[in-house]
N, CA, C and O atoms as a DFTB+ gen file, in Angstrom:
520 C
 N C O
     1  1       0.824      -1.173       0.000
     2  2       0.000       0.000       0.000
     3  2       0.872       1.241       0.000
     4  3       1.862       1.317       0.727
     5  1       0.505       2.188      -0.800
     6  2       1.276       3.415      -0.921
     7  2       1.128       4.265       0.329
     8  3       2.127       4.571       0.981
     9  1      -0.066       4.647       0.673
    10  2      -0.308       5.468       1.854
    11  2      -1.530       4.905       2.563
    12  3      -2.647       4.980       2.053
    13  1      -1.307       4.347       3.731
    14  2      -2.368       3.638       4.431
    15  2      -3.419       4.549       5.055
    16  3      -4.386       4.046       5.627
    17  1      -3.269       5.858       4.970
    18  2      -4.279       6.731       5.557
    19  2      -5.053       7.549       4.516
    20  3      -6.061       8.170       4.850
    21  1      -4.601       7.556       3.284
    22  2      -5.292       8.262       2.207
    23  2      -5.626       7.236       1.120
    24  3      -4.756       6.509       0.639
    25  1      -6.896       7.198       0.751
    26  2      -7.386       6.158      -0.153
    27  2      -7.985       6.762      -1.417
    28  3      -8.543       7.859      -1.400
    29  1      -7.856       6.022      -2.509
    30  2      -8.521       6.335      -3.771
    31  2      -9.405       5.143      -4.085
    32  3      -8.910       4.030      -4.258
    33  1     -10.713       5.366      -4.160
    34  2     -11.687       4.305      -4.353
    35  2     -12.296       4.433      -5.744
    36  3     -12.963       5.424      -6.044
    37  1     -12.068       3.438      -6.592
    38  2     -12.608       3.440      -7.951
    39  2     -13.781       2.485      -8.027
    40  3     -13.627       1.279      -7.833
    41  1     -14.956       3.029      -8.309
    42  2     -16.166       2.227      -8.459
    43  2     -16.354       1.861      -9.932
    44  3     -15.618       2.320     -10.806
    45  1     -17.342       1.037     -10.174
    46  2     -17.623       0.529     -11.518
    47  2     -18.833       1.241     -12.100
    48  3     -19.827       0.603     -12.445
    49  1     -18.750       2.569     -12.210
    50  2     -19.909       3.348     -12.619
    51  2     -20.116       3.511     -14.101
    52  3     -21.260       3.624     -14.542
    53  1     -19.072       3.530     -14.883
    54  2     -19.239       3.663     -16.329
    55  2     -18.074       2.986     -17.023
    56  3     -17.088       2.614     -16.386
    57  1     -18.192       2.830     -18.323
    58  2     -17.245       2.018     -19.067
    59  2     -15.826       2.557     -19.083
    60  3     -14.891       1.811     -18.792
    61  1     -15.639       3.799     -19.406
    62  2     -14.289       4.339     -19.534
    63  2     -14.208       5.651     -18.764
    64  3     -14.408       6.721     -19.339
    65  1     -13.914       5.576     -17.463
    66  2     -14.009       6.773     -16.642
    67  2     -12.983       7.849     -16.975
    68  3     -13.341       9.020     -17.099
    69  1     -11.746       7.484     -17.119
    70  2     -10.676       8.451     -17.341
    71  2      -9.545       7.801     -18.109
    72  3      -9.489       6.582     -18.271
    73  1      -8.661       8.637     -18.571
    74  2      -7.473       8.108     -19.226
    75  2      -6.567       7.471     -18.183
    76  3      -6.681       7.741     -16.987
    77  1      -5.679       6.635     -18.654
    78  2      -4.701       5.984     -17.781
    79  2      -3.874       7.022     -17.030
    80  3      -3.606       6.868     -15.839
    81  1      -3.479       8.062     -17.723
    82  2      -2.668       9.113     -17.109
    83  2      -3.437       9.830     -16.000
    84  3      -2.879      10.084     -14.932
    85  1      -4.696      10.155     -16.235
    86  2      -5.496      10.862     -15.238
    87  2      -5.757       9.976     -14.017
    88  3      -5.675      10.447     -12.882
    89  1      -6.068       8.707     -14.241
    90  2      -6.255       7.783     -13.115
    91  2      -4.980       7.666     -12.287
    92  3      -5.040       7.633     -11.057
    93  1      -3.836       7.603     -12.946
    94  2      -2.555       7.528     -12.236
    95  2      -2.322       8.776     -11.399
    96  3      -1.855       8.694     -10.263
    97  1      -2.649       9.929     -11.966
    98  2      -2.475      11.186     -11.224
    99  2      -3.387      11.242     -10.002
   100  3      -2.945      11.617      -8.916
   101  1      -4.653      10.873     -10.173
   102  2      -5.621      10.948      -9.077
   103  2      -5.298       9.975      -7.946
   104  3      -5.538      10.277      -6.777
   105  1      -4.757       8.814      -8.289
   106  2      -4.485       7.787      -7.282
   107  2      -3.074       7.867      -6.713
   108  3      -2.755       7.156      -5.761
   109  1      -2.241       8.703      -7.268
   110  2      -0.842       8.793      -6.845
   111  2      -0.716       9.132      -5.364
   112  3      -1.340      10.075      -4.877
   113  1       0.088       8.365      -4.664
   114  2       0.353       8.613      -3.259
   115  2      -0.737       8.126      -2.319
   116  3      -0.689       8.396      -1.119
   117  1      -1.720       7.410      -2.857
   118  2      -2.838       6.909      -2.047
   119  2      -2.935       5.395      -2.210
   120  3      -2.462       4.828      -3.195
   121  1      -3.554       4.761      -1.231
   122  2      -3.882       3.351      -1.387
   123  2      -5.033       3.266      -2.379
   124  3      -6.102       3.832      -2.148
   125  1      -4.817       2.566      -3.469
   126  2      -5.776       2.485      -4.564
   127  2      -6.624       1.226      -4.394
   128  3      -6.117       0.106      -4.460
   129  1      -7.922       1.429      -4.174
   130  2      -8.861       0.320      -4.071
   131  2      -9.780       0.349      -5.283
   132  3     -10.445       1.352      -5.540
   133  1      -9.817      -0.749      -6.025
   134  2     -10.765      -0.913      -7.123
   135  2     -11.869      -1.845      -6.634
   136  3     -11.590      -2.956      -6.185
   137  1     -13.104      -1.402      -6.719
   138  2     -14.206      -2.295      -6.396
   139  2     -14.283      -3.344      -7.490
   140  3     -13.869      -3.084      -8.620
   141  1     -14.796      -4.509      -7.184
   142  2     -14.603      -5.673      -8.057
   143  2     -14.880      -5.433      -9.534
   144  3     -14.075      -5.844     -10.370
   145  1     -15.973      -4.792      -9.886
   146  2     -16.271      -4.537     -11.296
   147  2     -15.332      -3.536     -11.935
   148  3     -15.125      -3.567     -13.148
   149  1     -14.762      -2.652     -11.140
   150  2     -13.851      -1.629     -11.666
   151  2     -12.540      -2.225     -12.160
   152  3     -11.844      -1.598     -12.958
   153  1     -12.190      -3.426     -11.700
   154  2     -10.931      -4.014     -12.176
   155  2     -10.996      -4.299     -13.680
   156  3      -9.961      -4.358     -14.344
   157  1     -12.207      -4.475     -14.218
   158  2     -12.350      -4.642     -15.681
   159  2     -11.927      -3.373     -16.408
   160  3     -11.363      -3.433     -17.501
   161  1     -12.207      -2.200     -15.784
   162  2     -11.827      -0.925     -16.388
   163  2     -10.315      -0.749     -16.427
   164  3      -9.782      -0.071     -17.306
   165  1      -9.630      -1.363     -15.469
   166  2      -8.174      -1.216     -15.366
   167  2      -7.413      -2.251     -16.177
   168  3      -6.243      -2.056     -16.506
   169  1      -8.078      -3.347     -16.497
   170  2      -7.428      -4.438     -17.227
   171  2      -6.944      -3.928     -18.591
   172  3      -7.718      -3.329     -19.337
   173  1      -5.729      -4.152     -18.900
   174  2      -5.156      -3.673     -20.148
   175  2      -4.458      -2.335     -20.013
   176  3      -3.759      -1.904     -20.930
   177  1      -4.638      -1.671     -18.880
   178  2      -3.913      -0.434     -18.612
   179  2      -2.688      -0.766     -17.772
   180  3      -2.580      -1.861     -17.221
   181  1      -1.796       0.159     -17.682
   182  2      -0.600      -0.039     -16.872
   183  2      -0.836       0.505     -15.456
   184  3      -0.001       1.221     -14.903
   185  1      -1.983       0.149     -14.890
   186  2      -2.361       0.574     -13.546
   187  2      -2.736      -0.668     -12.758
   188  3      -3.570      -1.465     -13.188
   189  1      -2.115      -0.820     -11.609
   190  2      -2.397      -1.969     -10.749
   191  2      -2.885      -1.439      -9.404
   192  3      -2.130      -0.780      -8.688
   193  1      -4.142      -1.721      -9.054
   194  2      -4.629      -1.252      -7.759
   195  2      -3.947      -2.006      -6.624
   196  3      -3.507      -3.143      -6.790
   197  1      -3.868      -1.356      -5.478
   198  2      -3.304      -2.029      -4.311
   199  2      -4.239      -3.132      -3.838
   200  3      -3.800      -4.198      -3.407
   201  1      -5.540      -2.856      -3.928
   202  2      -6.566      -3.762      -3.405
   203  2      -7.715      -3.841      -4.405
   204  3      -8.103      -2.834      -4.997
   205  1      -8.257      -5.046      -4.588
   206  2      -9.525      -5.233      -5.291
   207  2     -10.478      -5.782      -4.241
   208  3     -10.214      -6.815      -3.626
   209  1     -11.593      -5.079      -4.043
   210  2     -12.500      -5.399      -2.945
   211  2     -13.917      -5.546      -3.449
   212  3     -14.352      -4.789      -4.317
   213  1     -14.636      -6.503      -2.918
   214  2     -16.051      -6.658      -3.244
   215  2     -16.499      -8.085      -3.099
   216  3     -15.760      -8.943      -2.616
   217  1     -17.731      -8.333      -3.528
   218  2     -18.257      -9.699      -3.451
   219  2     -17.805     -10.536      -4.650
   220  3     -18.084     -11.733      -4.715
   221  1     -17.128      -9.922      -5.568
   222  2     -16.522     -10.543      -6.750
   223  2     -17.548     -11.100      -7.733
   224  3     -17.243     -12.003      -8.512
   225  1     -18.755     -10.562      -7.693
   226  2     -19.762     -10.998      -8.653
   227  2     -19.594     -10.339     -10.017
   228  3     -20.184     -10.789     -11.000
   229  1     -18.791      -9.272     -10.085
   230  2     -18.582      -8.555     -11.353
   231  2     -17.156      -8.681     -11.865
   232  3     -16.784      -8.027     -12.839
   233  1     -16.367      -9.510     -11.223
   234  2     -14.959      -9.644     -11.604
   235  2     -14.697     -11.033     -12.168
   236  3     -15.023     -12.040     -11.541
   237  1     -14.108     -11.076     -13.349
   238  2     -13.741     -12.356     -13.949
   239  2     -12.513     -12.910     -13.247
   240  3     -11.605     -12.161     -12.884
   241  1     -12.487     -14.222     -13.058
   242  2     -11.371     -14.841     -12.334
   243  2     -10.035     -14.620     -13.040
   244  3      -9.011     -14.478     -12.373
   245  1     -10.023     -14.588     -14.383
   246  2      -8.757     -14.356     -15.090
   247  2      -8.236     -12.940     -14.856
   248  3      -7.025     -12.730     -14.790
   249  1      -9.145     -11.960     -14.730
   250  2      -8.721     -10.588     -14.442
   251  2      -8.206     -10.490     -13.009
   252  3      -7.196      -9.834     -12.751
   253  1      -8.900     -11.144     -12.080
   254  2      -8.424     -11.156     -10.693
   255  2      -7.049     -11.815     -10.600
   256  3      -6.168     -11.314      -9.902
   257  1      -6.863     -12.931     -11.297
   258  2      -5.559     -13.613     -11.313
   259  2      -4.474     -12.691     -11.862
   260  3      -3.367     -12.628     -11.328
   261  1      -4.807     -11.979     -12.931
   262  2      -3.868     -11.042     -13.553
   263  2      -3.377     -10.014     -12.537
   264  3      -2.174      -9.798     -12.390
   265  1      -4.324      -9.381     -11.836
   266  2      -3.944      -8.342     -10.872
   267  2      -3.272      -8.919      -9.633
   268  3      -2.377      -8.292      -9.066
   269  1      -3.690     -10.098      -9.213
   270  2      -3.046     -10.723      -8.052
   271  2      -1.579     -11.030      -8.353
   272  3      -0.717     -10.853      -7.493
   273  1      -1.299     -11.488      -9.571
   274  2       0.094     -11.758      -9.981
   275  2       0.919     -10.476     -10.031
   276  3       2.136     -10.508      -9.849
   277  1       0.252      -9.346     -10.278
   278  2       0.951      -8.057     -10.336
   279  2       1.035      -7.376      -8.971
   280  3       1.579      -6.278      -8.857
   281  1       0.493      -8.029      -7.929
   282  2       0.654      -7.515      -6.579
   283  2      -0.580      -6.978      -5.896
   284  3      -0.501      -6.540      -4.748
   285  1      -1.727      -6.999      -6.570
   286  2      -2.956      -6.537      -5.920
   287  2      -3.394      -7.535      -4.855
   288  3      -3.305      -8.748      -5.044
   289  1      -3.865      -7.006      -3.745
   290  2      -4.448      -7.833      -2.689
   291  2      -5.931      -7.988      -3.014
   292  3      -6.613      -6.993      -3.260
   293  1      -6.434      -9.210      -3.017
   294  2      -7.846      -9.468      -3.289
   295  2      -8.558      -9.614      -1.948
   296  3      -8.230     -10.500      -1.158
   297  1      -9.527      -8.745      -1.694
   298  2     -10.294      -8.766      -0.445
   299  2     -11.736      -9.110      -0.799
   300  3     -12.475      -8.283      -1.333
   301  1     -12.118     -10.337      -0.495
   302  2     -13.479     -10.776      -0.773
   303  2     -14.380     -10.387       0.395
   304  3     -14.115     -10.726       1.548
   305  1     -15.445      -9.671       0.067
   306  2     -16.413      -9.214       1.064
   307  2     -17.794      -9.647       0.590
   308  3     -18.478      -8.889      -0.097
   309  1     -18.213     -10.863       0.952
   310  2     -19.420     -11.448       0.372
   311  2     -20.752     -10.969       0.948
   312  3     -21.799     -11.296       0.389
   313  1     -20.756     -10.217       2.030
   314  2     -21.990      -9.819       2.704
   315  2     -22.897      -9.031       1.753
   316  3     -22.554      -7.924       1.337
   317  1     -24.037      -9.600       1.417
   318  2     -24.965      -8.968       0.473
   319  2     -25.853      -7.911       1.121
   320  3     -26.717      -7.340       0.456
   321  1     -25.651      -7.644       2.412
   322  2     -26.398      -6.577       3.076
   323  2     -25.797      -5.205       2.787
   324  3     -26.374      -4.181       3.151
   325  1     -24.639      -5.187       2.134
   326  2     -23.961      -3.943       1.805
   327  2     -23.540      -3.977       0.344
   328  3     -23.174      -5.031      -0.178
   329  1     -23.590      -2.824      -0.318
   330  2     -23.098      -2.738      -1.688
   331  2     -21.566      -2.729      -1.660
   332  3     -20.956      -2.481      -0.620
   333  1     -20.967      -2.999      -2.795
   334  2     -19.499      -2.951      -2.859
   335  2     -18.992      -1.545      -2.560
   336  3     -17.939      -1.386      -1.944
   337  1     -19.724      -0.533      -2.987
   338  2     -19.318       0.843      -2.701
   339  2     -19.302       1.091      -1.189
   340  3     -18.351       1.658      -0.652
   341  1     -20.369       0.657      -0.513
   342  2     -20.419       0.824       0.940
   343  2     -19.309       0.018       1.612
   344  3     -18.687       0.494       2.562
   345  1     -19.060      -1.184       1.132
   346  2     -17.976      -2.010       1.686
   347  2     -16.626      -1.314       1.518
   348  3     -15.765      -1.399       2.393
   349  1     -16.448      -0.627       0.394
   350  2     -15.200       0.103       0.164
   351  2     -15.001       1.221       1.162
   352  3     -13.909       1.384       1.706
   353  1     -16.053       1.997       1.409
   354  2     -15.966       3.081       2.384
   355  2     -15.717       2.508       3.780
   356  3     -14.895       3.029       4.534
   357  1     -16.429       1.435       4.117
   358  2     -16.250       0.807       5.429
   359  2     -14.812       0.293       5.593
   360  3     -14.216       0.441       6.660
   361  1     -14.264      -0.305       4.541
   362  2     -12.893      -0.811       4.589
   363  2     -11.916       0.333       4.881
   364  3     -11.019       0.200       5.713
   365  1     -12.104       1.441       4.193
   366  2     -11.220       2.596       4.410
   367  2     -11.309       3.085       5.853
   368  3     -10.288       3.353       6.486
   369  1     -12.535       3.199       6.371
   370  2     -12.710       3.644       7.751
   371  2     -12.096       2.650       8.739
   372  3     -11.488       3.053       9.730
   373  1     -12.256       1.352       8.469
   374  2     -11.672       0.324       9.341
   375  2     -10.147       0.394       9.356
   376  3      -9.503      -0.063      10.301
   377  1      -9.582       0.967       8.303
   378  2      -8.122       1.081       8.196
   379  2      -7.662       2.522       8.451
   380  3      -6.654       2.977       7.911
   381  1      -8.431       3.221       9.290
   382  2      -8.065       4.549       9.796
   383  2      -7.813       5.585       8.705
   384  3      -6.827       6.321       8.746
   385  1      -8.709       5.630       7.741
   386  2      -8.582       6.598       6.653
   387  2      -8.639       8.022       7.175
   388  3      -9.443       8.354       8.045
   389  1      -7.772       8.851       6.626
   390  2      -7.819      10.293       6.885
   391  2      -8.520      11.013       5.743
   392  3      -9.034      12.118       5.917
   393  1      -8.536      10.379       4.568
   394  2      -9.269      10.919       3.425
   395  2      -9.575       9.779       2.466
   396  3      -8.832       8.803       2.365
   397  1     -10.697       9.932       1.763
   398  2     -11.107       8.949       0.756
   399  2     -11.534       9.721      -0.486
   400  3     -12.502      10.482      -0.449
   401  1     -10.820       9.527      -1.570
   402  2     -11.222      10.096      -2.850
   403  2     -12.008       9.023      -3.595
   404  3     -11.532       7.902      -3.775
   405  1     -13.204       9.374      -4.020
   406  2     -14.089       8.431      -4.704
   407  2     -14.227       8.875      -6.150
   408  3     -14.423      10.055      -6.440
   409  1     -14.121       7.910      -7.048
   410  2     -14.333       8.226      -8.455
   411  2     -15.206       7.167      -9.096
   412  3     -15.080       5.978      -8.805
   413  1     -16.097       7.613      -9.976
   414  2     -16.893       6.736     -10.825
   415  2     -18.036       6.060     -10.062
   416  3     -18.482       4.980     -10.450
   417  1     -18.507       6.680      -8.993
   418  2     -19.552       6.064      -8.176
   419  2     -20.950       6.591      -8.477
   420  3     -21.928       6.056      -7.955
   421  1     -21.067       7.610      -9.291
   422  2     -22.387       8.221      -9.518
   423  2     -22.737       8.271     -10.994
   424  3     -23.150       9.304     -11.521
   425  1     -22.565       7.151     -11.636
   426  2     -22.953       6.995     -13.043
   427  2     -23.866       5.781     -13.130
   428  3     -24.065       5.072     -12.144
   429  1     -24.400       5.555     -14.275
   430  2     -25.167       4.337     -14.484
   431  2     -26.573       4.414     -13.929
   432  3     -27.253       5.433     -14.052
   433  1     -26.996       3.326     -13.318
   434  2     -28.374       3.197     -12.842
   435  2     -28.706       4.244     -11.780
   436  3     -27.900       4.530     -10.895
   437  1     -29.910       4.810     -11.888
   438  2     -30.335       5.855     -10.964
   439  2     -30.408       5.351      -9.531
   440  3     -30.058       6.091      -8.611
   441  1     -30.856       4.100      -9.306
   442  2     -30.944       3.588      -7.938
   443  2     -29.555       3.456      -7.316
   444  3     -29.395       3.674      -6.115
   445  1     -28.556       3.103      -8.115
   446  2     -27.179       3.034      -7.605
   447  2     -26.662       4.438      -7.289
   448  3     -26.016       4.655      -6.265
   449  1     -26.952       5.378      -8.173
   450  2     -26.545       6.766      -7.964
   451  2     -27.102       7.298      -6.642
   452  3     -26.360       7.845      -5.825
   453  1     -28.396       7.137      -6.438
   454  2     -29.041       7.632      -5.214
   455  2     -28.480       6.906      -3.992
   456  3     -28.194       7.538      -2.975
   457  1     -28.324       5.599      -4.081
   458  2     -27.764       4.834      -2.971
   459  2     -26.360       5.294      -2.618
   460  3     -26.025       5.416      -1.439
   461  1     -25.541       5.548      -3.622
   462  2     -24.164       5.976      -3.356
   463  2     -24.108       7.362      -2.734
   464  3     -23.266       7.618      -1.874
   465  1     -24.983       8.251      -3.152
   466  2     -25.047       9.575      -2.521
   467  2     -25.469       9.413      -1.055
   468  3     -24.934      10.088      -0.176
   469  1     -26.418       8.529      -0.800
   470  2     -26.843       8.253       0.570
   471  2     -25.666       7.746       1.409
   472  3     -25.494       8.166       2.553
   473  1     -24.855       6.846       0.845
   474  2     -23.713       6.310       1.597
   475  2     -22.691       7.397       1.921
   476  3     -22.062       7.367       2.979
   477  1     -22.529       8.350       1.015
   478  2     -21.614       9.461       1.300
   479  2     -22.091      10.237       2.527
   480  3     -21.286      10.649       3.362
   481  1     -23.390      10.429       2.626
   482  2     -23.950      11.109       3.794
   483  2     -23.847      10.223       5.027
   484  3     -23.463      10.695       6.097
   485  1     -24.185       8.946       4.890
   486  2     -24.175       8.013       6.018
   487  2     -22.793       7.917       6.655
   488  3     -22.675       7.854       7.878
   489  1     -21.756       7.906       5.836
   490  2     -20.393       7.716       6.345
   491  2     -19.624       9.028       6.471
   492  3     -18.399       9.030       6.600
   493  1     -20.342      10.125       6.435
   494  2     -19.700      11.429       6.618
   495  2     -18.977      11.470       7.961
   496  3     -19.514      11.064       8.992
   497  1     -17.757      11.966       7.918
   498  2     -16.946      12.124       9.129
   499  2     -16.106      13.373       8.910
   500  3     -15.321      13.416       7.963
   501  1     -16.243      14.384       9.751
   502  2     -15.489      15.617       9.539
   503  2     -13.972      15.427       9.622
   504  3     -13.211      16.280       9.167
   505  1     -13.539      14.315      10.200
   506  2     -12.105      14.030      10.312
   507  2     -11.579      13.194       9.159
   508  3     -10.384      12.914       9.074
   509  1     -12.493      12.795       8.265
   510  2     -12.101      11.991       7.097
   511  2     -12.965      12.401       5.916
   512  3     -14.001      11.788       5.658
   513  1     -12.543      13.439       5.196
   514  2     -13.354      13.876       4.048
   515  2     -13.438      12.791       2.970
   516  3     -12.468      12.098       2.664
   517  1     -14.635      12.681       2.417
   518  2     -14.852      11.760       1.293
   519  2     -15.184      12.617       0.095
   520  3     -15.414      12.092      -0.994
């Protein structure tokens, strides 16, 4: 992990969120967590997340193997009472996050968009900006 107190959380909100260069800039110096479906967005780029987290229902095993061989830690979180986005925020808080940068969490389905905005409010902490 690059910086265990500052996190960059990449969700699986749309097909091509940013260029490889922009993603590298945004995640630089932070622990980079890709939620399980987001690892598909990174596959083929020269970007390796520190952690891939989620219930792994949106991640192909060959892509997970690819990133694991390149050094990504795979964190399986199967609890279906929480979305992968919520699990990502919870993981950061459990690891004493001082800041969490979120990208690609408010695209796609409207119910996911509304739910993710709700989670931002639910996990608001003045000592850890999201």
